[in-house]
C-alpha positions as CSV (number, residue, x, y, z in Angstrom):
1,M,-16.5,-92.3,-128.0
2,I,-14.2,-91.9,-125.0
3,T,-10.7,-93.1,-124.8
4,D,-11.3,-95.0,-121.5
5,N,-13.2,-97.6,-123.5
6,I,-10.0,-98.5,-125.4
7,N,-8.1,-101.5,-124.1
8,L,-4.7,-100.7,-125.5
9,I,-3.0,-103.9,-124.3
10,A,-5.7,-106.0,-126.1
11,V,-5.2,-103.9,-129.3
12,Y,-1.4,-104.4,-129.2
13,V,-1.7,-108.1,-128.7
14,A,-4.3,-108.6,-131.4
15,D,-2.4,-106.6,-134.0
16,F,0.9,-108.3,-133.0
17,L,-0.6,-111.7,-133.6
18,G,-1.9,-110.6,-137.0
19,I,1.6,-109.3,-137.9
20,M,3.3,-112.6,-136.9
21,L,0.9,-114.6,-139.0
22,L,1.3,-112.4,-142.1
23,V,5.1,-112.2,-141.7
24,L,5.3,-116.0,-141.5
25,V,3.2,-116.3,-144.7
26,L,5.5,-113.9,-146.5
27,L,8.7,-115.6,-145.3
28,A,7.3,-119.0,-146.4
29,K,6.2,-117.4,-149.8
30,G,2.8,-119.0,-149.2
31,W,1.3,-116.5,-151.6
32,E,3.2,-117.9,-154.6
33,L,0.9,-120.1,-156.7
34,P,2.7,-122.0,-159.4
35,G,1.4,-121.3,-162.9
36,R,-1.0,-118.6,-161.7
37,K,0.8,-115.3,-161.5
38,G,-2.3,-113.2,-161.6
39,E,-3.8,-114.8,-158.4
40,S,-0.3,-114.8,-156.8
41,R,-0.1,-111.0,-157.2
42,I,-3.6,-110.4,-155.8
43,L,-2.9,-112.6,-152.8
44,L,0.5,-110.9,-152.1
45,F,-1.3,-107.5,-152.4
46,L,-3.9,-108.5,-149.8
47,I,-1.3,-109.9,-147.4
48,L,0.9,-106.7,-147.7
49,A,-2.2,-104.5,-147.2
50,S,-3.3,-106.5,-144.2
51,L,0.2,-106.2,-142.7
52,L,0.1,-102.4,-143.2
53,D,-3.3,-102.4,-141.5
54,C,-2.0,-104.3,-138.5
55,L,0.8,-101.7,-138.2
56,I,-1.3,-98.6,-138.5
57,D,-4.1,-99.8,-136.2
58,P,-2.3,-99.7,-132.9
59,F,-0.9,-96.2,-133.6
60,V,-4.4,-94.9,-134.3
61,F,-5.8,-96.4,-131.1
62,R,-2.7,-95.3,-129.1
63,L,-3.0,-91.6,-130.1
64,D,-6.8,-91.4,-129.7
65,G,-7.6,-88.6,-127.2
66,R,-4.0,-87.4,-127.0
67,P,-3.6,-83.7,-127.7
68,G,-1.3,-82.2,-130.3
69,K,-1.4,-81.3,-134.0
70,F,1.0,-84.1,-135.0
71,N,-1.2,-86.7,-133.1
72,R,-4.3,-85.3,-134.8
73,T,-2.7,-85.7,-138.2
74,I,-1.8,-89.3,-137.5
75,I,-5.3,-90.0,-136.2
76,V,-7.1,-88.4,-139.2
77,Y,-5.0,-89.9,-142.0
78,G,-4.5,-93.2,-140.1
79,N,-8.3,-93.7,-139.8
80,S,-8.7,-92.7,-143.5
81,A,-6.2,-95.4,-144.5
82,L,-8.1,-98.0,-142.3
83,F,-11.3,-97.2,-144.0
84,L,-9.8,-97.6,-147.4
85,Y,-8.4,-100.9,-146.3
86,N,-11.9,-102.2,-145.9
87,L,-12.4,-101.5,-149.6
88,V,-9.1,-103.1,-150.5
89,V,-10.2,-106.3,-148.7
90,G,-13.6,-106.4,-150.5
91,T,-12.2,-105.7,-154.0
92,G,-9.2,-107.9,-153.5
93,V,-11.2,-110.9,-152.4
94,L,-13.7,-110.3,-155.3
95,A,-10.8,-110.1,-157.8
96,L,-9.1,-113.3,-156.4
97,V,-12.4,-115.3,-156.5
98,A,-13.2,-114.1,-160.0
99,K,-9.7,-114.9,-161.2
100,H,-9.7,-118.3,-159.6
101,I,-13.1,-119.4,-160.8
102,N,-13.4,-117.7,-164.2
103,K,-9.7,-117.3,-165.0
104,K,-10.3,-113.6,-165.6
105,I,-12.0,-110.5,-164.1
106,S,-15.0,-109.4,-166.2
107,K,-15.6,-105.8,-167.4
108,V,-18.6,-105.5,-165.0
109,Q,-16.4,-106.5,-162.1
110,Y,-13.7,-104.0,-163.1
111,I,-16.3,-101.2,-163.4
112,T,-17.8,-102.2,-160.0
113,V,-14.4,-102.0,-158.3
114,I,-13.4,-98.7,-160.0
115,A,-16.7,-97.0,-159.2
116,L,-16.7,-98.1,-155.5
117,T,-13.0,-97.0,-155.2
118,V,-13.8,-93.6,-156.6
119,I,-16.9,-93.1,-154.4
120,E,-15.2,-94.1,-151.2
121,T,-12.0,-92.1,-151.9
122,V,-14.1,-89.0,-152.7
123,V,-16.1,-89.4,-149.5
124,L,-12.9,-89.7,-147.4
125,I,-11.5,-86.6,-149.0
126,I,-14.7,-84.7,-148.2
127,N,-14.4,-86.1,-144.7
128,L,-11.1,-84.2,-144.2
129,F,-13.1,-80.9,-144.5
130,I,-16.6,-81.9,-143.5
131,P,-16.9,-84.8,-141.1
132,V,-19.3,-87.3,-142.6
133,V,-17.5,-90.6,-142.0
134,F,-15.7,-89.9,-138.7
135,Y,-15.0,-86.9,-136.6
136,I,-11.9,-85.9,-134.5
137,D,-13.0,-83.4,-131.9
138,E,-10.8,-80.7,-130.2
139,N,-9.5,-83.3,-127.8
140,N,-8.4,-85.6,-130.7
141,V,-11.1,-88.1,-129.7
142,Y,-12.5,-90.2,-132.6
143,T,-16.3,-90.4,-133.2
144,R,-18.2,-92.2,-135.9
145,K,-20.5,-90.3,-138.2
146,P,-23.4,-91.6,-140.3
147,L,-21.4,-92.4,-143.5
148,Y,-19.3,-94.8,-141.5
149,F,-21.9,-97.4,-142.3
150,L,-21.5,-96.7,-146.0
151,F,-18.1,-98.4,-145.8
152,I,-19.5,-101.3,-143.9
153,L,-22.3,-101.8,-146.5
154,V,-19.9,-101.6,-149.4
155,A,-17.7,-104.2,-147.7
156,V,-20.7,-106.5,-147.1
157,Y,-21.8,-106.1,-150.7
158,L,-18.4,-107.1,-152.1
159,L,-18.2,-110.1,-149.8
160,V,-21.7,-111.2,-150.8
161,Y,-20.9,-110.7,-154.4
162,S,-17.8,-112.9,-154.0
163,L,-19.8,-115.6,-152.2
164,T,-22.4,-115.6,-155.0
165,L,-19.7,-115.9,-157.6
166,Y,-18.2,-118.8,-155.7
167,F,-21.4,-120.8,-155.1
168,S,-22.5,-120.4,-158.7
169,G,-19.1,-121.6,-159.9
170,R,-19.1,-124.5,-157.3
171,L,-22.3,-125.8,-159.0
172,K,-20.3,-126.4,-162.2
173,D,-16.9,-127.2,-160.8
174,G,-16.6,-129.7,-157.9
175,S,-12.8,-129.0,-157.7
176,L,-13.6,-125.6,-156.1
177,R,-14.0,-127.6,-152.9
178,Y,-10.3,-126.9,-152.3
179,F,-11.1,-123.2,-152.3
180,P,-13.9,-122.8,-149.7
181,V,-14.5,-119.1,-150.0
182,W,-17.3,-119.2,-147.4
183,E,-14.8,-120.3,-144.8
184,F,-12.6,-117.3,-145.4
185,M,-15.6,-115.0,-144.9
186,I,-16.2,-116.2,-141.4
187,P,-13.2,-114.5,-139.7
188,I,-13.6,-111.5,-141.9
189,T,-17.3,-111.0,-141.1
190,T,-16.7,-111.8,-137.4
191,G,-13.9,-109.1,-137.2
192,V,-16.0,-106.5,-138.9
193,L,-19.1,-107.1,-136.8
194,I,-17.3,-107.2,-133.4
195,Q,-15.4,-104.0,-134.1
196,T,-18.5,-102.3,-135.5
197,F,-20.6,-102.8,-132.4
198,Y,-17.8,-102.8,-129.7
199,Y,-15.5,-99.9,-130.2
200,G,-12.2,-99.9,-128.3
201,I,-11.0,-103.4,-129.2
202,S,-9.2,-104.4,-132.3
203,T,-10.6,-107.6,-134.0
204,Q,-10.7,-106.6,-137.6
205,P,-6.9,-106.7,-138.5
206,P,-6.1,-110.0,-136.8
207,C,-9.3,-111.6,-138.2
208,F,-8.4,-110.5,-141.7
209,A,-4.9,-111.9,-141.1
210,I,-6.4,-115.3,-140.1
211,A,-8.7,-115.3,-143.2
212,F,-5.8,-114.7,-145.6
213,T,-3.6,-117.2,-143.8
214,S,-6.4,-119.8,-144.2
215,M,-6.7,-118.8,-147.9
216,V,-3.0,-119.4,-148.4
217,V,-3.3,-122.9,-146.8
218,C,-6.3,-123.9,-148.9
219,L,-4.7,-122.7,-152.1
220,Q,-1.5,-124.5,-151.4
221,R,-3.5,-127.6,-150.6
222,E,-5.3,-127.2,-153.9
223,Y,-1.9,-127.2,-155.6
224,L,-1.4,-130.8,-154.7
225,Y,-3.8,-131.4,-157.6
226,I,-2.4,-128.7,-159.9
227,D,0.2,-129.2,-162.6
228,K,3.0,-126.9,-161.5
229,L,4.2,-126.0,-165.0
230,T,0.9,-125.1,-166.7
231,G,-1.4,-124.2,-163.7
232,V,-4.2,-126.6,-164.9
233,Y,-5.3,-129.7,-163.0
234,N,-3.1,-132.8,-162.9
235,R,-3.7,-136.5,-163.4
236,Y,-4.7,-137.0,-159.7
237,E,-7.6,-134.6,-160.0
238,F,-9.0,-136.2,-163.1
239,D,-10.4,-139.2,-161.3
240,K,-12.1,-136.8,-158.8
241,I,-13.6,-134.7,-161.5
242,I,-15.1,-137.7,-163.2
243,D,-16.4,-139.0,-159.9
244,Y,-18.0,-135.7,-159.2
245,Y,-19.9,-135.7,-162.5
246,V,-21.0,-139.4,-162.2
247,K,-21.9,-139.7,-158.5
248,R,-22.7,-136.2,-157.4
249,R,-24.1,-134.4,-160.4
250,K,-25.5,-137.6,-162.0
251,R,-25.5,-136.0,-165.4
252,R,-24.0,-136.4,-168.9
253,F,-20.7,-134.7,-169.6
254,A,-18.2,-134.4,-172.4
255,A,-14.5,-135.5,-172.3
256,I,-12.0,-134.7,-174.9
257,M,-8.3,-135.9,-175.1
258,L,-5.7,-133.8,-176.9
259,D,-2.2,-134.8,-177.8
260,M,0.1,-132.0,-179.1
261,N,1.4,-132.6,-182.6
262,G,5.2,-132.3,-183.2
263,F,6.0,-131.7,-179.6
264,K,9.2,-133.7,-179.7
265,E,10.4,-131.6,-182.6
266,I,9.8,-128.4,-180.6
267,N,12.0,-129.9,-177.8
268,D,14.7,-131.1,-180.1
269,Q,15.0,-128.1,-182.4
270,F,14.2,-125.2,-180.0
271,S,15.1,-126.6,-176.5
272,H,13.1,-128.0,-173.6
273,V,12.6,-124.5,-172.2
274,E,10.7,-123.6,-175.4
275,G,8.9,-127.0,-175.1
276,D,7.7,-125.9,-171.6
277,E,6.5,-122.6,-173.0
278,A,4.6,-124.5,-175.7
279,L,2.9,-126.6,-172.9
280,K,2.0,-123.5,-171.0
281,N,0.6,-121.8,-174.0
282,M,-1.5,-124.9,-174.9
283,A,-2.9,-124.9,-171.4
284,N,-3.8,-121.2,-171.6
285,I,-5.5,-121.7,-174.9
286,L,-7.6,-124.6,-173.6
287,T,-8.4,-122.7,-170.4
288,R,-9.7,-119.7,-172.4
289,V,-11.8,-121.9,-174.7
290,V,-13.4,-123.9,-171.8
291,G,-13.8,-120.9,-169.5
292,N,-15.9,-121.8,-166.4
293,D,-17.9,-124.5,-168.3
294,G,-15.5,-127.2,-167.4
295,N,-12.0,-128.3,-166.4
296,V,-8.6,-128.6,-168.2
297,I,-6.3,-131.4,-167.0
298,R,-2.7,-132.0,-168.1
299,F,-3.0,-135.8,-168.2
300,A,0.6,-136.8,-169.0
301,G,3.5,-135.2,-170.9
302,D,2.0,-133.3,-173.9
303,E,-1.5,-134.8,-173.4
304,F,-4.4,-132.8,-172.1
305,V,-8.0,-133.7,-171.2
306,V,-10.9,-131.3,-171.3
307,V,-14.1,-132.2,-169.3
308,T,-17.1,-130.0,-169.8
309,D,-20.8,-129.7,-169.1
310,A,-21.7,-130.5,-172.8
311,E,-24.4,-133.2,-173.1
312,D,-24.6,-134.0,-176.9
313,E,-22.1,-135.2,-179.5
314,A,-22.5,-132.0,-181.5
315,A,-21.1,-130.0,-178.6
316,V,-17.9,-132.2,-178.6
317,D,-17.4,-131.2,-182.3
318,T,-18.1,-127.6,-181.4
319,Y,-15.4,-127.6,-178.7
320,C,-12.9,-129.3,-180.9
321,S,-13.5,-126.6,-183.6
322,R,-13.2,-123.8,-181.1
323,I,-9.9,-125.2,-179.9
324,R,-8.5,-125.5,-183.4
325,E,-9.7,-121.9,-184.2
326,A,-8.0,-120.7,-181.0
327,L,-4.8,-122.5,-181.9
328,D,-4.8,-121.0,-185.4
329,E,-5.3,-117.5,-183.9
330,Y,-2.4,-118.1,-181.5
331,N,-0.1,-119.2,-184.3
332,L,-0.9,-116.1,-186.4
333,K,0.1,-113.8,-183.5
334,S,2.8,-115.7,-181.6
335,G,5.8,-115.1,-183.8
336,K,7.1,-118.5,-182.9
337,P,9.2,-120.5,-185.4
338,Y,6.8,-123.4,-184.9
339,R,3.0,-124.0,-184.9
340,L,0.9,-125.3,-182.1
341,S,-1.6,-128.0,-183.0
342,A,-3.2,-131.0,-181.4
343,S,-4.9,-134.3,-182.4
344,M,-8.1,-134.7,-180.4
345,G,-11.0,-136.9,-179.9
346,G,-13.9,-137.1,-177.4
347,E,-17.4,-138.2,-176.7
348,I,-20.3,-137.9,-174.3
349,F,-20.4,-140.0,-171.1
350,N,-23.0,-140.8,-168.5
351,I,-22.2,-143.5,-165.9
352,C,-18.7,-144.8,-166.3
353,S,-15.3,-145.0,-164.5
354,A,-12.4,-142.6,-165.1
355,A,-10.4,-145.5,-166.6
356,E,-13.2,-146.2,-169.1
357,V,-13.3,-142.5,-170.1
358,I,-9.6,-142.4,-170.8
359,E,-9.7,-145.6,-172.8
360,R,-12.5,-144.4,-175.1
361,I,-11.3,-140.8,-175.7
362,D,-7.7,-142.1,-176.1
363,D,-8.9,-144.3,-179.0
364,R,-10.7,-141.4,-180.6
365,M,-7.7,-139.1,-180.2
366,Y,-5.4,-141.8,-181.6
367,A,-7.6,-142.2,-184.7
368,N,-7.3,-138.4,-185.3
369,K,-3.5,-138.6,-184.8
370,V,-3.3,-141.3,-187.5
371,E,-5.1,-139.0,-189.9
372,Y,-2.8,-136.1,-189.0
373,Y,0.4,-138.1,-189.8
374,K,-0.9,-139.0,-193.2
375,D,-0.1,-135.5,-194.2
376,H,2.8,-134.7,-191.8
377,D,6.3,-136.0,-191.2
378,R,6.0,-138.8,-188.6
379,R,9.6,-138.1,-187.4
380,S,8.3,-135.0,-185.7
381,R,6.1,-137.0,-183.6
């Protein structure tokens, strides 16, 4: 590569625009997602890493081909950091998608991320002594070496993995339309491809900044349909979920309504702050039980609705049993001065309206509630 091919003004402008976008997102706290701390931390990490990338990038381009040991040191370690950033983007996006869709990162995904991180880090350390990824000649001019494409292939693999995870989840959960992962991949892929084939211009950092800004906008839009306290879907999304099952998937589904027992007593005896904690813990328990097989909705107050892919009545009973077991397990370990429990009732539906679903599962839940209060003090209701 020759330094004459580098358009420094274009590099400065592109990186500056990326910095402005990311700083505005940080100032607006767009990365904060109510009720979902794990996703918020990943998103903040990606934004900060991208900001650092936009700051390092112009220095590396500026010093390319300029003599001096200090300049050489900046070029070598700066380029190493930029290569590691590609890994950060790939693993970060994969972690965010997995957390958003499955509510957790699987062991396989953890192992994949750790293995790729170790491999790429080792390769970059080797590159400091034996140029295999990039080479800085005696004139401090940067040149790509064959293992440069290893980092591109790893980045592509991680992005394809994320897309596969997204589309498989989208088949089960229509609510993922608010989180269009494929749209975020367009600027990322564009930036990588242009900078790979046309050295001397900086498209990757600003394109990543655009992608993460778009991600923030979509996630914040999604939160119009998210309950801010518990992080599960709210009443407004319930109608859309039922409509998705009935009109788009045209298949049977299960709906279960749950009403927390003794919730008023928790508020009265232990404070409304503790009542909020009880609601959040109930939502977390339901989310773990349902996994990526359905949706959890905070319908109103201490009432929740679970909508899943189950197609027979036995499956409804199975879900109710699993929820009760999860609540019992929580109560054994929580150390709280109260127990979490819920009355619940559900059935299988085919073609019906959201209003009809609510009416029928509410009746079943209420029947279960009546049975509960035969053995419990009704004043705690």
